[in-house]
Structure formats: C-alpha cells, structure tokens
C-alpha positions as CSV (number, residue, x, y, z in Angstrom):
1,X,-36.2,0.8,-14.6
2,X,-35.0,-1.9,-12.7
3,X,-32.8,-1.0,-9.7
4,X,-28.9,-1.5,-10.0
5,X,-26.4,-2.9,-7.9
6,X,-23.7,-0.8,-6.5
7,X,-20.5,-1.3,-7.9
8,X,-18.8,-0.7,-4.5
9,X,-20.9,-0.5,-1.1
10,X,-19.1,0.3,2.1
11,X,-21.2,-0.2,5.4
12,X,-19.6,1.1,9.2
13,X,-16.0,0.2,8.1
14,X,-13.6,0.9,10.9
15,X,-9.9,0.5,10.9
16,X,-7.5,0.8,14.1
17,X,-4.0,0.3,14.3
18,X,-2.3,-0.3,17.7
19,X,1.1,1.8,17.9
20,X,3.0,1.7,21.1
21,X,0.1,0.1,22.9
22,X,-2.1,2.8,22.2
23,X,-5.1,2.9,19.4
24,X,-5.1,4.9,16.3
25,X,-8.5,4.9,14.4
26,X,-7.7,5.6,10.8
27,X,-11.3,5.1,9.7
28,X,-14.6,5.7,11.7
29,X,-17.9,4.1,10.5
30,X,-17.2,4.8,6.9
31,X,-20.1,3.9,4.6
32,X,-20.8,4.9,1.0
33,X,-22.2,3.5,-2.2
34,X,-20.5,4.1,-5.8
35,X,-22.6,3.0,-9.0
36,X,-21.0,1.7,-12.0
37,X,-19.5,4.5,-14.4
38,X,-19.5,7.1,-11.4
39,X,-16.3,9.0,-11.0
40,X,-15.3,9.4,-7.4
41,X,-12.1,11.0,-5.7
42,X,-11.1,10.4,-2.4
43,X,-9.3,13.8,-1.0
44,X,-8.6,14.6,2.4
45,X,-5.5,15.7,4.5
46,X,-2.6,13.7,5.2
47,X,-3.3,10.8,7.5
48,X,-6.6,11.0,7.1
49,X,-7.0,7.0,6.1
50,X,-7.3,7.6,2.2
51,X,-4.5,5.0,1.6
52,X,-5.7,2.8,4.4
53,X,-9.1,2.8,2.6
54,X,-7.7,2.1,-0.7
55,X,-5.6,-0.8,1.0
56,X,-8.8,-2.4,2.3
57,X,-10.6,-2.0,-1.0
58,X,-7.6,-3.9,-2.5
59,X,-7.5,-6.7,0.0
60,X,-4.2,-5.9,1.4
61,X,-5.3,-4.7,4.7
62,X,-7.9,-5.8,6.7
63,X,-10.6,-3.9,8.1
64,X,-11.2,-3.7,12.1
65,X,-15.0,-3.8,11.2
66,X,-17.5,-3.3,8.8
67,X,-18.3,-4.7,5.4
68,X,-17.5,-4.0,1.9
69,X,-19.1,-5.4,-1.0
70,X,-17.8,-5.3,-4.6
71,X,-20.9,-6.1,-7.2
72,X,-22.7,-7.7,-4.5
73,X,-20.2,-10.1,-3.5
74,X,-19.0,-9.7,0.6
75,X,-14.9,-8.9,0.3
76,X,-12.7,-10.5,2.5
77,X,-9.5,-9.9,3.5
78,X,-6.8,-13.0,2.6
79,X,-3.6,-13.1,4.2
80,X,-1.4,-12.4,1.3
81,X,1.5,-15.7,0.5
82,X,4.8,-15.1,-1.2
83,X,7.2,-17.8,-2.0
84,X,10.5,-17.1,-1.4
85,X,13.5,-18.7,-2.6
86,X,15.6,-19.0,-6.0
87,X,13.9,-18.1,-9.3
88,X,15.9,-19.8,-12.3
89,X,15.2,-18.8,-16.1
90,X,16.0,-21.8,-18.5
91,X,15.2,-20.2,-21.2
92,X,17.9,-17.7,-21.2
93,X,20.8,-20.3,-20.4
94,X,23.9,-20.2,-22.1
95,X,25.5,-23.9,-22.8
96,X,28.2,-24.6,-21.0
97,X,27.4,-22.2,-18.0
98,X,26.0,-22.5,-14.4
99,X,23.1,-21.0,-13.7
100,X,24.3,-18.8,-11.0
101,X,24.2,-15.8,-13.3
102,X,20.5,-16.3,-14.0
103,X,19.5,-16.7,-10.6
104,X,17.6,-14.0,-8.5
105,X,16.8,-14.3,-4.7
106,X,13.6,-13.0,-3.8
107,X,13.7,-12.0,-0.1
108,X,11.4,-9.7,1.9
C-alpha cells in the first residue's frame, strides 16, 4: 500500500501576541499531522490557543513561526482585503424611485 500524504501537517507552529509591550505566547512549537478521513477534536482550557490555531489554519491570522501544509501545499497568510463603499442592487429597483432605499454601506 503506497504511503499517503497527510491532509494537514503542522510543524513547529508558534504564535506570539504583543499586549501592552509584553509578549504572550498563544501557541508554542505545535506539531501534528492529520490524515484524510481522520476525526480530530481540539480541546483545552480557555485561552490555550484553540481558536488562534483554527484562525491560522483558515488563513485569517499569521503564525509567528513554523510551517503549515494542506494536502502537501505550503499555506501562507494573505492579508485580507475588503472593498468599502456603497453596494447597490439594481435588480430590486422600483421605477421612478431613487436608489437610496436600496443602498447599504459596508464599513469595518
């Protein structure tokens, strides 16, 4: 039987936050390998880095150090982009009315 590549492979993952000029280490040298169809639970007390780890896997948060591979491909954090401005829905326009009632402003 040929060897299979892990679905998710994490090697020496670190995440450190700076809060009020002091460093807080959320994840310290985490390494793990998860195969396809494997069931995994991430458990631990509040503040131990579970959500931070999931944010890093999802690409929403950069790791401080380490490597994360998904199906063998190296994952890198990409700074998210959000285009701000008015959105209009012309397919919902009523004849003779201004667009103001259909405008929503996206602000973050």
